[in-house]
C-alpha positions in Angstrom: 103.5 106.8 109.7 106.7 105.9 113.1 109.5 100.1 126.1 107.6 101.7 128.1 104.3 100.3 130.3 101.2 102.2 130.6 100.1 103.3 133.9 96.4 102.4 134.0 94.4 105.2 136.1 91.4 104.5 137.5 89.8 107.6 135.5 92.0 109.3 132.7 90.9 113.1 132.2 92.2 114.4 128.9 91.5 118.1 127.6 89.7 118.6 124.7 89.6 122.1 122.5 87.4 123.0 119.8 87.7 125.8 117.3 85.8 128.4 118.8 84.2 126.5 121.8 85.2 126.4 125.3 87.7 123.7 126.7 86.1 121.2 128.3 87.2 117.5 129.7 86.2 114.3 128.3 86.3 111.0 129.9 86.6 107.3 128.4 83.2 106.6 127.6 81.0 103.7 125.6 80.1 104.2 121.9 76.7 103.6 120.9 76.9 100.1 119.5 78.7 98.8 122.7 81.8 97.2 120.7 85.2 96.5 121.8 88.2 95.2 120.5 90.4 92.1 121.8 93.7 90.5 120.8 93.4 87.3 118.6 96.9 87.1 117.1 100.3 88.3 117.2 103.9 88.1 115.6 107.2 89.4 116.3 108.9 91.0 113.5 112.5 91.2 112.9 112.9 95.1 112.5 111.0 98.1 114.4 108.1 98.1 112.1 107.1 102.0 111.0 104.2 101.2 108.7 101.8 98.6 107.2 99.9 97.9 104.3 97.1 95.2 103.8 96.1 93.0 100.8 93.9 89.7 100.8 95.5 87.3 103.3 99.1 89.3 103.5 100.6 92.2 105.2 103.4 93.9 104.0 105.4 95.8 107.2 107.7 98.6 106.3 110.6 97.0 109.1 113.1 99.6 109.3 116.7 98.5 109.1 115.4 95.0 108.1 113.4 96.2 105.0 110.3 94.7 104.4 108.4 91.6 106.3 105.5 90.0 104.6 103.2 88.1 106.9 100.6 86.1 106.5 97.3 86.5 107.8 95.0 84.0 106.7 94.4 82.8 110.0 94.1 85.9 112.5 94.8 83.8 115.4 98.4 82.5 114.2 100.2 85.0 112.0 103.6 84.1 110.5 106.2 85.8 108.9 106.6 84.7 105.1 109.8 86.7 104.2 112.0 89.3 104.5 113.4 91.4 101.9 116.8 93.7 102.2 115.6 97.4 100.9 117.9 99.6 99.8 117.1 102.2 102.5 115.0 101.7 105.5 111.3 102.0 104.6 109.1 104.4 106.8 105.8 104.3 104.7 104.8 101.6 102.3 101.5 101.1 100.0 100.4 98.5 97.5 99.6 98.2 93.8 97.6 94.7 94.5 96.5 94.3 90.9 100.3 94.1 89.9 101.2 92.8 93.0 103.9 95.9 93.7 105.1 97.0 97.0 106.0 100.6 96.9 108.1 102.0 100.1 108.8 105.6 100.9 112.7 105.0 102.0 113.0 107.6 104.4 116.4 109.3 103.6 116.1 108.6 100.2 113.9 107.4 97.3 110.7 105.7 96.7 111.6 101.6 96.3 109.7 99.2 94.0 109.2 95.7 94.8 107.3 92.6 93.4 105.5 90.3 95.8 104.7 87.9 93.0 106.0 85.5 95.0 105.4 86.5 98.5 108.3 83.8 99.5 110.8 85.8 97.8 110.3 89.9 96.9 112.3 90.8 93.9 113.5 94.7 93.6 111.8 96.2 90.2 113.0 99.7 90.2 113.8 103.0 92.0 111.7 106.1 91.7 113.8 109.2 92.6 112.8 111.2 95.5 115.0 112.9 98.3 113.1 112.2 101.7 110.1 110.0 101.2 108.4 109.7 104.5 105.0 108.0 103.1 103.2 107.0 99.6 99.8 106.3 98.7 98.9 104.9 94.9 95.9 105.8 92.9 94.2 105.1 89.4 92.7 108.0 87.6 91.0 108.3 84.2 93.1 111.6 82.6 92.7 111.7 79.0 95.9 113.9 79.1 97.8 110.8 80.1 95.6 108.1 78.5 92.5 108.2 76.8 91.3 105.0 76.8 92.3 103.7 80.3 93.1 104.5 83.7 96.4 105.7 84.8 98.6 104.9 87.6 99.8 107.9 89.6 102.0 107.9 93.1 102.1 110.6 95.6 104.9 111.0 97.6 105.1 113.0 101.3 108.9 114.0 101.1 110.4 116.1 104.0 112.7 117.9 102.0 110.4 118.3 99.0 107.0 118.2 100.7 105.0 117.0 97.9 105.6 114.9 94.9 103.2 113.5 92.1 104.4 110.8 89.5 102.9 109.3 86.5 103.8 105.4 87.0 104.6 103.6 83.4 105.0 99.8 83.8 107.5 98.4 81.1 110.6 95.9 81.1 113.9 96.2 80.9 116.7 95.6 78.5 116.8 91.6 80.0 112.8 91.3 79.7 112.6 92.0 83.6 109.2 93.8 84.8 110.0 97.8 85.7 107.4 100.7 87.0 109.1 103.7 85.8 108.1 107.1 87.7 107.8 110.4 85.6 107.4 113.4 87.9 104.4 115.6 87.2 104.5 118.1 90.1 106.5 119.2 93.1 104.9 121.3 95.7 106.8 123.0 98.5 104.5 123.8 101.8 105.6 126.0 104.9 105.9 122.4 106.4 107.6 118.9 105.6 106.1 115.9 104.1 105.3 113.5 106.5 102.1 111.5 105.7 99.4 111.8 102.8 96.0 110.8 102.0 94.3 111.1 98.5 90.6 111.7 98.6 88.0 112.6 95.7 90.1 114.5 93.8 92.1 116.0 96.7 95.4 115.3 98.5 95.9 116.0 102.0 99.4 116.3 103.4 100.2 115.7 107.0 103.1 118.8 106.9 105.3 118.0 110.4 105.4 121.1 112.0 102.9 123.3 110.1 99.8 121.3 109.9 97.6 120.3 107.3 98.1 121.3 103.7 95.5 120.5 100.9 96.2 119.9 97.3 93.7 120.1 94.4 94.4 117.3 92.4 91.1 117.2 90.6 93.2 117.9 87.5 96.2 115.6 87.7 98.1 117.6 85.2 97.9 121.0 87.1 98.1 120.0 90.9 98.1 123.0 92.9 98.0 123.9 96.9 95.1 125.6 97.9 95.9 128.7 99.7 99.7 128.4 98.4 102.7 127.8 100.9 100.9 128.8 103.7 97.5 127.6 102.9 95.8 124.6 104.9 95.5 125.1 108.7 98.4 125.3 111.2 98.1 122.9 114.1 100.3 124.0 116.4 102.1 120.5 116.9 104.0 118.3 114.8 101.6 116.2 112.2 102.8 112.9 111.3 99.6 111.2 109.5 96.4 112.1 108.1 93.3 110.2 106.8 90.0 111.9 105.7 86.6 110.5 105.5 83.2 112.4 104.9 85.1 116.0 104.6 86.2 115.4 108.4 90.3 115.2 108.2 91.7 113.2 111.3 95.1 114.3 111.8 97.9 112.8 114.0 99.3 115.6 115.5 102.6 114.4 117.9 102.5 115.5 121.2 99.0 117.8 120.8 97.0 114.3 120.0 94.4 113.8 117.8 92.9 117.1 115.7 89.8 117.1 113.8 89.2 119.2 110.8 86.4 119.9 109.0 87.6 120.2 105.4 84.1 120.8 103.5 85.3 124.0 102.5 88.9 123.5 101.4 90.0 127.0 101.3 88.6 127.8 105.1 89.6 124.3 107.0 88.1 124.6 110.4 89.3 123.0 113.5 86.3 121.1 115.1 88.1 119.3 117.9 91.4 118.7 119.5 92.3 115.6 121.8 95.4 115.9 124.1 96.8 112.0 124.3 99.6 112.9 126.5 102.2 110.8 124.4 103.1 111.5 120.7 100.2 110.3 118.2 102.2 109.3 115.1 99.6 107.5 112.8 95.7 106.7 112.8 93.1 104.6 110.6 89.5 105.0 110.0 86.7 102.9 110.3 84.9 102.0 107.3 81.9 103.4 108.5 83.7 106.6 110.0 82.7 106.3 113.2 85.9 105.2 114.6 89.5 106.5 114.6 92.3 103.7 115.8 95.5 105.5 116.8 99.0 104.6 117.5 100.1 106.3 120.6 103.9 105.7 120.7 104.5 104.8 124.5 100.7 104.2 125.7 99.8 102.1 122.5 96.4 102.0 120.7 93.9 104.5 121.3 90.2 103.9 120.0 88.1 107.1 119.4 84.3 107.2 119.1 84.0 109.9 116.5 80.4 109.2 115.4 80.2 113.2 116.0 83.4 114.9 115.0 83.0 117.8 117.3 83.3 115.7 120.2 85.3 112.6 119.9 85.5 110.5 122.9 88.1 107.7 123.8 86.3 104.5 124.3 89.1 102.1 124.6 93.0 102.0 125.0 94.9 98.9 124.6 98.8 98.8 125.8 101.8 98.1 123.6 105.3 99.1 124.1 105.7 101.5 121.4 103.1 101.7 118.7 103.8 103.1 115.6 101.3 102.6 112.6 97.9 101.4 112.7 95.4 100.5 110.1 92.0 98.5 109.8 90.0 96.4 107.8 86.5 95.4 108.4 86.3 94.0 111.9 89.9 93.7 112.2 92.6 96.3 113.7 96.2 95.6 112.8 99.1 97.7 115.0 102.5 97.9 114.5 104.3 98.3 117.6 108.2 98.8 117.2 108.9 96.1 119.8 106.1 93.6 120.1 105.8 93.3 116.0 102.2 93.1 114.6 99.5 92.8 116.7 95.7 92.1 115.8 92.7 93.0 117.1 89.2 92.0 116.6 85.7 93.6 116.9 83.6 92.1 119.3 80.5 92.8 121.0 80.0 93.6 124.8 
């Protein structure tokens, strides 16, 4: 998910190509509901932010060499740091188990770290789940009778740059001193043609942003037998470097590095089709999709935040840009967009009618 000023041009023309359509140019344009996003709050983080996860009134930042930074966003106009916690290795990706108040971190050159935020003022180490070079993590609850025939089981899916995809069943317990633990039992490892960088899990399918290969799709409807659709070279080669993927209504949005935004129809999992490609000049490294699926928010390294209207996925349009020195991650929650910038920390934008 990972200081320069953006030179503002009167008109920025970007190229867009579709799977079988002619190349065409698009200009910044308005969206139908005529909305924009404006700055409402900001706080500097102690490290170089790489990713974030949102829960109720808190944001947890994977803050590179600093570890984890917990930020209160109860007042969006005045966010403040609650605590920082040194992790075993530098965290790249982060997800949460809100019901358990647990943080899961992909610790780049190694494993998945597990931490408790029962007391956000003082995070505590719980356990470590073995990986090899974890880049991104996503948590899921699923009812799988083979694992538990009376309740939902907990699962962790990992994008790993050396082992590509790793799946775990998560089991709660305590250690010999009565301290809580969360153990990961590996249930699947899948190697692909690329290197696992980002991951999403939607309606029984796992979508893997696979570095220099592109997009891989895994069938996880049966979590006792996760399979790569099309095998090692399945999915779609996007001719870029895929860092992050989000899926909404059978449309996959891929942050494809220097190749920008890739929009892919994944209705047929065996035959994903590239609908559109938008060159963003600088590397796109992360993205998020609005709840209604009409907007994509993209972190574009030295160019900051780009907002796309994707109400027509085959014809995405840039409708707004917000300059930050080095955007690395983005997420959205309702009317708010949260950007993690390597130098400017957490930036909060709010939707407003023009």
